[in-house]
C-alpha positions, 0 to 999 in steps of 0.5 A, a space after each residue: 360240603 364237608 363237616 368240622 368237628 369241635 373238641 369238647 370243652 367240658 367233661 362228659 360222654 365225649 371227654 371223660 375225666 381220667 388218665 392213662 395207666 402205665 403210659 408215662 412209666 413206659 415212656 420213661 422206661 424206653 427213654 432210660 433203657 432203650 435210647 442212646 445217650 445222644 438220643 436222650 441228649 436231644 431231649 435235654 436228658 429229660 423223659 418228660 420232654 420226650 413224652 411231650 414230643 410223643 404226645 404231639 404225634 397224637 394231633 400233628 403230622 409226625 408219623 405213626 406212633 411206635 408200639 411203646 408210644 401208644 397208651 394202652 389203658 385209660 382209667 376214668 375218674 368218674 363212672 359213666 354209663 355211656 361214652 360217645 363213639 368218638 371221644 377225646 382223652 389226655 393230650 388230645 388223643 382221639 379214641 373211637 368205638 368199634 363201629 366207628 373204627 370199622 366205618 372209617 376203615 371201610 372208607 379209608 383202609 390203611 390210612 389212619 392208625 388204630 390200636 386197642 385201648 382199654 377203658 376202665 371204670 373208677 372201681 376197676 371194671 372194664 367199660 362194656 364196649 371196645 375202644 381203640 386209640 386213633 391217630 389221624 394220618 391224613 393232613 390237607 391244606 385245603 383252607 381258602 382264607 380269602 373266601 373265609 371269615 376266620 381269626 388269624 395268627 402268624 406262625 413262622 413264615 406263614 399263618 394259622 387260622 381259627 374259626 371265630 367260634 364254635 357255632 354253625 354260623 362260624 363254621 359256615 363262614 369257613 371255606 375249603 377247596 373241594 379239589 384239594 380235599 379230593 376223596 378224603 373222608 377223615 383228616 386234619 387241616 394244616 392251616 385251619 386249626 379249629 375245627 379240629 377234625 374234618 369229615 366228608 359228607 359220606 362219612 358224616 352220613 354213615 355216622 348219622 345212619 348208624 346212630 353213632 354219637 360224636 361231639 358237636 359238628 357243623 358244615 363248612 363251605 366247599 368250593 
């Protein structure tokens, strides 16, 4: 079996309300000072267009983030006593705590991209735990639509699919190919857009044994 993780839909321990500190400014500085006129023209000479393209790297297969593209600080608007081990922040960037990062890297060394990301409380003090930005760098096309019950949307020459809802039953109606998943432990699907993140049984079991908290997740079929 494999597991699908849903993005949280409301603010809380898995989706803190806040914003990046200095990221927009760093993107603009790089755009204005480092990029050639030809490169800027490709983004209609607008740094916001370039920033949008950078943020697509958070969730799409567009290569790793360059140093200037990585958010380094996230300031919460609401004070929180606790946060999950896997959280969602601006532009759908995923952030993990130290324990989950180590667990993922033990199973899949040198696959995904991590970097330190400082989380700050509203009054300026650091949140009392280390966190890291994470870009999932494994993308798989293992979805089996003919053995699934999912919503479908045309996209270009093909289609993308979505779970009909976030429930255990909805996820249980989705089928992935074991052969195509292979030995992957953490990935995104190319055609199945919800759930958003996928875990192997082994990774999910390690998360559960350590008491690490992640947002709602359910099992999918695997054939």
